[in-house]
Phi, psi and omega in degrees: 000133179260154178242115178278115182265146171285165178299320179298312179300315181300315180296316180295318180295320179297320176298312180298324178298317178296320179297315181298320181297316178296319180298317177301313181300316182296311180301314180295318180296313179294325178301325180281341182269328186288149175266350182272118182295322179299315180290320177301316179297318179298311180298320178294318177302312182291326176299318179295319178296321177294323176299320176299318177298315180304313181297319179298313180296319180298322179298321177298316180297327179278352181078018183250147171253349179279168185272321193300303187296316180295319180293321181298314179292315181301320179292324177296316179293323182283337173298321177293318178298325178297320178296320178292322178299318179301313180297320179296318179301314182298318179293315182296319179298318179297319180291320179296315182292322179291322183283340184231021179064025177084005180264124174267134183205193184303317181300325179296313180295321178297318180293321178295318178295317180298317179298316181289326176296315177296320178298314179296321177299314181297312184296317180300317179295324180295330179291334177308309181298315181300319180296312185288335183265004183266128178273334183280117183300321180292319176298316180301316179297317179296319178295321177296320178297314179299316180299319177299318176300318181299319179294323176294323176300313179302320179296318179296318178294314178305312181297320177297315182296316179297316180301323184261011175077017179273344183213118180235101180297139182266000000 
């Protein structure tokens, strides 16, 4: 089944696709930087969920509702993103080691969590516009589901931060 997108829907999906790609890169990069296995597992889990969002959005842009074609292109594009993530990791590790004398510690994990919490807040908010501007009911439902997932990602990060003393609501 094909989905005919309006020009507005196509533009909004392209924006969200770019957001998802950045989010995937950040999660994968941070998973490689943290010394905490629990946080590494969380970041890897969330990166995979973001990859699923990316693939869903990409299928809409291709006009497909099936998995094969969209996943193949998405995986090709994300292979390029993996190479960029590796380069980003190398740069980040150098900056972290230079900035802290080579010691990885609690502030690094806290900063990574804070960055990802802010990223999830931004992405979730951006989905508001996409949901309200979508004429296609199935697309709107899929965007709402993705937005719900983004909010759950934020909640998981918040819970991790609170558990480790990085975030104490007043």
